[in-house]
N, C-alpha and C positions, 0 to 999 in steps of 0.2 A: 441340416442340408445334406441329403444323401447324394453323393456323386460317385459314379463308377470310378474306381481307382485308375483304371487305364485312361479314361477320358481326362482326368486331372493331370496325370503324368504326361500324357502326350501334349496337352496344352501348355503346361509349365515349361517343358523342354523346347517346344516349338517357339515359345515366346522369347527364348534366349536369356531369360533372367537367371536360370539355374542350369548348370551342365548336367549331362547324363550321370557322370560319376558322383556329383554332389547329391543328386536326387536319390541314387541307389544307396548312398551312405545314410541319408535321412530315412529312407524306407527301411533299411536294416535296423536303424536305431529305434524307429517307431514300433517295430514288431517285437522288440525285446520284452515288452509287457504282455505279449500274447494277444494284443488287439491290432489287427492288420487293417486299419481304416484310413481313409484319405484325410480325415480330420486330424489324426495324430501326425501324419506326414506333414500336413500344412503347419501344425504347431511347431514341429521340429525345425522346419525350414525357417520359420519366423524366429525361433529362439536362437538359431545359429547365425542370424543376421543375413541370410541369403536372399530373403524377400521380406517386405514389410507386411504388416497386417492388412493395410489397404490394398496392396498388390494381391494378396490372397483373396480378399473379398471380391475384388474386380474379376479375378479369374473364376471364382466360384459362381459369380453372377452370370458370366458369359456361358460357362458350361451348363448351368441349370436353365439358362434362357430367361433369367429374372433381370429386369432392367436395373441398371446401376444409376443412382442419382447423386449429384454433388450439390449440396445446399450451401456451401461456404460462400458467404457474401451475398446470399439471396434473401430478400425480405419476404417472410411468410405472413400472409394475412392473419391478424390476431384471432379473428373468429374461427379460422380453420385450426390454427395452432392450439387454441385453448379447448378444442374438442377433446383433447387428451390432457387430463390434469398433469401439472408439472411433476408431482411426486412419481406418478406412473411413468411419465416420459423419461425421467432421470433414472429410475431404478431399472426399467426394462429397455432403455436405449431405443425408444420408439417415438417418432415424431410425425404428426399429421402435417402435410404440406400442400395438398391439392384435393379439391372436392368438387363434385357435381351433384346432380339430383339423386343419383343412385349409388355412387361409389365414393370412397375416401382412400386416397393414396397415402401410405405411411412409409417413412424411411426407417430402416432397422439395421442393426449390426448382425442380427441373427434372425433370418426369416423362418426358422424352425421353432421360434418361441410362440407356440400355439396358444399358451395361456394368455399372453399379452394381446395377441390378435383377437382371441375370443372375448376378452374383457372389453376391448375397444368396440368390437362389433355390437355387443349387447348395449353398450352405452350410447352409441350414435345411431344404431339401427340402420346401418348402411353396409353395403358390400365392401370388404376391406381388400385393397390391392397392395400387398407387401412389395417394397423395393429395397434393395441392398444399398447401403451407404457406408461412409467411413467415419472414423473417430472425429476428424475435424468438422465434418458436417453436423454431427450430433452435438458437439460442443458449441458450435456457432448457433444452432437452433435453440439450445437450452439458454444461451445468453439472451436470446430474443424474448424468452419468457420473462426474464428479470426486467428488461427494459420496458416491456409493455405492461408490467404490473403497475407502472407509474399511473397509467390511466385508471386502472382498477382501484388502486389505493385512493387516488384523487376523488373518484366517485363516492367511495365509502365515507371519506372524511367530510366531503361537502354535504352529503346527504345527512350525516349525523349532526353536522354543525347547524344545519337549517332547523333542527328540532330543539336547539338550545336557546333559551331566552336569556337576555342579559340580566345578570343579577343586580338588584338595586337594594339599597338599605331598607330594611323593613321598619315599620312604625315611625317613619320619618327621621330615624337616627342618621348620623353622619357616617357611621362605620358599620360594615357588615360583620356580624359576629363570626368567631372562629368555627362555631358549630354549623352555621349556615354554609360557610365556605367548604368545610369538610364534607357536608352532605352533597354539595354541588360537585365536588371532586370525585365522588363515588358514583355519580349518575352514570348509567350504562353508556349513553352516547359519548360522554366525555372520555370514559375509559377506552372506548373503541377508537376515538379520534387519536388520542395520544399513543395507543398501542400501534395503530396503523402508521403514524408518523415515524415512530422508532423503527419498525420493521422495514418500512420503505427506505429509510436512511441506510440501514444495514445492507439491504439488497443492492442499493446504489453505490455501496462502498464510500459513503460520505464520511468526512472526518469531523464535520460540525453541523449542527442544526441551529438555525437562527429563527426565533419566533418574535416578530417585530410588530408591536401595535402601531397602527397609523391612525389618522383622524377618523376614517370611515371603514377601515378594514384591518385585517391582520395578515401580514406578509410572512410566508414560510419560505426560507431559503436554505439550500444545502450547499456545503463546500465540498466539491468533488475534484480530486486531483489538484487541489490548491486554488481552484476557481469557484467563486460563489455563483450559484445558479438559482433563479427564482423557481420554486417548486409549485406553489399555488397560493391563492389568497382565500381567506375565510371571512365570514361576517364578523364585524366588530363585537357582536354579542358573545362570540366564542372565546374572547381573550381571557376574561377573568377565570372561566372554568378550566381552560387548558393550563394556565399558570398555577391554579390551585391544585390540579391533578399532579403536576410535576413537583410542586412543593411537598405534597403528601408522599410521593415516591422517594424524594430526597430527604425527608424528615426535616423540613424547614418550617419556620413559623408562618402559618397561613395568614395571620392578620397583620403581619409586618409588611407594609408597602412603601415605607419611606426610606429604608436603608437597603443597600446591596446585601445579597445573601449568596453563600456558596455551599454546595453539597454534592452528593453523588449517589448513584444507585446502579444496580446491575440487572440485566435481562439475559435470557438464554434463547437463542434462535438457531434452529437446526444444529443443536448440540454444541453450539459455540457461545461461550460466555462473553458478553460485551459490557464494559463498564461505561457509564455516562457521567462525566464531570459537569456539574450544573453551575451556571452563574446567572443570577437574576439581578437586574439593574433597573432602578426607577427611571423612567423617561417622561417626557411631557405628556405623551398620550397613553401612558400606562407602563407596566413592567415588561421590559424586554428580557427574553430568556435565550441564552446560548448554551448548547450542550455539546461537549467534546466527546466523540466516540473513541474508546480505547479497548482494543482486544486484550482480554485478560492474560493470555499467555503468548509471549513473543519468542519463546524458545524455538529454535529451528532457524532463526535468521542467521545469516552469515555476512561477514564484511564484504565478501565478493558480491553477494546478492544485493547489498546496499549500494554497490557501484565502485567500491575500492578496488584498485588493481596496481600492478607493477611495483615500482620503487616506493610509491606512497604507502601501499599496503605493507610492504616490508618494514618501513619505518614504524608503523603502528605496532606490528608484531614484535619488533625489537624492543619498543618502549614498554609493552605489556609484559614482557618477560623479566623486566627489572623488578627488584624488590622495593625500590624507592623511586621517587620522582613524581612529576605531574604530567597528566595528559589533558589538554584543554580542547573543547570543541566550541566554535564560535559561529555566529550567524543570527539572523533575525528570528522572531517567534515563528514557529511552524516550519523551520528549515530542516527538521529531523535530527537536531543535536542530541536530544535525550534518547532517541531510538538508537543512534550510533553508540552512545555510552552503555545503554542496556545490553546491546548486542555484544560489546566487549566484555561486560560483566558476566554475561551468560557463558562466554567462552572460558573465562577465568574461574567460574563457579564450580570448584572442585572440592571434595571433602577435606582437603588439607589446608584450606584457607578460610579465614573469617572475614566476610564482606559486610560492611555496614554503610547505610546511606542516610542522608538527611535531605529531604526534598520538599518542594512546595508546588504542586501537590505530588503525592505518590501516584504516578501515571500508570505504571504497570506493576502488577504484583508478581514477585519472583520467589520460587521456593529456595530455602536455605540462605536467603539474604535478609539481614535485619534492616527493615525500612522504617524510617521515622519521618513524620510530617511535621513541618514547623507550624507554630501557632503564634504569630506576632501579637495577637490580641492579649495573650497572657504572658508575653515576654519570652516565649520560646522561639528564638530566631535562628537563622543559619549559624550565626556565630556561637550562640549558647549551645546549640545542638552539636556543632562540631567539637566544641570544647569538651562536651560530655562523651562524644564518640571515641576520642583518643584514649579515654580511660576504660574503654570496653575491649581492650586487647584486639583491635582489628588489624588485619594485614592489608586490606584494601578499603579505601574510603571513597564514596561518591558524594560530592556536594552539589545539589541541584543547580545552584547558580552562585557565582561570586558577584555580590551586589555592592559591597561596601568595604571600607578599609580594614575593619576588624576581621571579616570573613577571609579576605585576601591574605592577611597576615597569618591567621590560624592555618589556612590551607598550605601556605608555603612552609610554615614551621612543622606541620604534620608530615610533609614529604621529606623534610630534613631529619626527622626523628624516626625514620625507619618505616614509613608507610607509602604505599602507592596510591596517589590521589587522582581522582577524576573529577572534572567540573566543567561548567559552561560559562561563557561570557557573551555579551551582546556587542560584537564588533563586526564590521563589514568584511574584514579579511583576516588571514592568519597572522600576518605581520602586525596588524592593528591591535592585537591582543597585548603586545608588549607595552606600548604607550598607555593603554588603558589600565594595566596593572600598576605602571609607574605613577599614573594619576591618583591611584589609590594608596600611594606612598609606600609601595613595595620597593625594597632595596634592589638595585640592579644586580649586585653581586649574589643576592639570594635567588633571584630569578634564573640567572645563568647556571646556578648550582642545582636547581630543582626541575625546571621545565624540560621535558624530553621531546614532546611533540605537540604542535598546535594544528588542529584540523579546522578549516573554515569550510562551510558547505551551504548549498542551496538544493532545492528539489525541482527537477524538471519533469514534465509529463512525457510518458513513453508513447511511442507510435503504436497504434493498434494495427497489427499486420493484417493484410499485406499493404505496405506503403507504396507510394509511386516513386520509382527510381528516377534519378536525374543526375547530371554531372555539372559541376561548377564551370562557368565560363571564365576566360582570362580576366575579364573586368571584375567579376565577383571575387575571384581569388585575390586580386590586387586590393580590392576594397576590404576584404577580410584581414589582409596582412597589416592594415592600419591599427588593428586592436589585438591581433593574435600572432604569436610567433609560429607561423605555419610550418616552418622547417623543423622546429623542435617537436611539434605535434606529430608530423609525419615520421620522424625518427622513432618516436615512442610507438607509433602504430606498427612500424616495421619490427622493432625490438620485441613486441608482444605478439608478433605473427598475426596481426589483424589484416594486414595488406601484404602484397608481394614485395619482396626486397627491392625490386627495380621500378616500382610504380611511382608515378608523379601525381600531383593533385588533380590534374585534368582527367585522370583515369580512375579516381577514387569515387565510388558511387555514394550519393546521399539520397535521402528519402523525404518525400512530402507526405502529409497525412492524406488518407483516402477514407471518406465516409463509408461505413459498412452498416449492416443491420444491427450488429452488436456494439458499434461505437459511433455515436451520433456526430462527434466532432473529430473523429479520427485518432483520439488519444485514449489510453486506458492505463491507469496506474502511474506511479512516479518512481524515479531513481535519483540518487544523489550525484551532484557534481562537486568536486572537492579540490582544495589546495592543502597540501600537507607539508608543514614547515618543520624540519628537523633541526635540533639545536646543535649546529656545528661549531667548531672552534672560531671560524671567521665571524659567524653571527653573534656568538658570545662576546667577541671583542667589540663588535659594533654596538651592542647593547651597553657595554661598560663605558663606551665613549659617548653615549647619549644620542645615537644615530636616530634619524627619522624613520617613520614607517616605510617610506619609499626606499631608503637605503637598505633596510633589512630585507624588503621584498626583492629588490634587485639582486642582492647577494644570494638569496634563496633560489631565485630563478637560474643564476649562474651554476648553482649546485644541482640543478635538475628538477626543481619544483615546477609542476604544471600549475598555472593559475586556474581559477574556477572556469573562466571562459575557455581556456585551452582544453581543460578536461571535458568541457561541454562539447567542443568541436570533436574531440576524440570519440565521445560517445555518439555524436551524430554520424561520424564516419563508420561506427559499428552498426548503424541502422537502428539504434535504440531510441533516438529522439530526433528533432529537427533543429536546424541552425536557427530558425526563427524563434523557437521555444527557448533555446539557450540565451539568445540575445535579449528576449523579453525578461527572463528571470534575472540575469546578471545586471541588467540596467535598472531594475526596480530599486 
């Protein structure tokens, strides 16, 4: 984009965004390299934080007389959007958004990218009208590619499924041979169907794929952000071949249809490795398959990114700096317990420590960590695995789950004998972990000597911005006070500088979901809500006296612990989620 330097300078200064002095300094800095161009000045202004990249693009568009378009939140017709293939759109930051008989309007970050314009012109055989846009618009449009791929994948899958004939036993036998099943699993239509199902699930950020045989059809469902969604239905004739293909990928027995089977396999999509954990279960209408999607490398997660904050975060950091003790995470299946523990292990994974785990199954593979999977069928249980681990000279041990008395006893003893132990339990609250361990015949005096922190958690869906701002009425505030200590939540919001020190609840903004082109239900992604119980002297004393879960929780609240629902309201006040979503998850 060639713009006369004086034009750009006059416009920037007239806009009031940058002072004459600041512009002169940027101009001097840009000319140090011997290139006295407006592009360099613009980059310097952006790098110094004086203007944003979007401000610069808007000014360039105005000076050049090129229209500026804002596509954020606007739905683009898929026929127009797909005129530019997604890889080209993503690599060149060019999106088609409006078309007539002779012209195609494209939004770009750089209208001087003549190679991209020429490629699109040759492909669509129309006159190309470049328009400047900003990063947010391009990002939103690229999301629309992903969402509309659902229809494209659905068409591919259904078309291929219609070509498959139901496999029936040959020669009147009661059982289909393994050879016939393997041949069926390698048929091109079946390969395409399963490949499309996997790729679509990855693009949709699904955590699970359910393939459920019904009486007359096969139902495909994806779990996205914790909610199951119907994706499509396929002919009943496709059931056997799809299951056979998944068994081949997972190296399972093709001709075993009476017993459950578990396996796993990996695929690579867009240079990202994804592991699929497979569970096949015989049902009345055939074999049901559920696949859990697991990203191969979770390195880079942070506790803050998972939703931990404030005093609770400090309690976890203090516990992980100890050489001995136990850190427990609790919650139902799918609440993110394991991800929390892996994130902590990733932080602790330094060359000077030996970390070993015993899991069922190994969900994420991590470098420099010795990971072992239990195999109960051959007698290799959590207890026997843990007993062997302590002889492997570990500094840190992770036990996937404490399920029985023996594992509980071994985990407690391991933490007493110089190890830092991490594990999970299935309880509804942090305080509920204590009675659960006592039920497993763990001694109270050993628990108070070993447990450092207990984390209970759930996952709530995050609002897809921009949400719709609103304020609570007095009646809503009073209703919320019945289940939440709003005064305590407000104090924490003020302590962490989320809201102004003098604000009251009537002036704290909350948000409702707003459907956009990129977010059909107004949510995208999930974040944790937590309660983090530290083992204080008062709580230790209560445990020794045999106090109830309620007594322990009340004491923890007096010591500043936010309950899960209170942490949820905290995150709703941050604009991360909605009050309705918090109440839905906590009440489940």
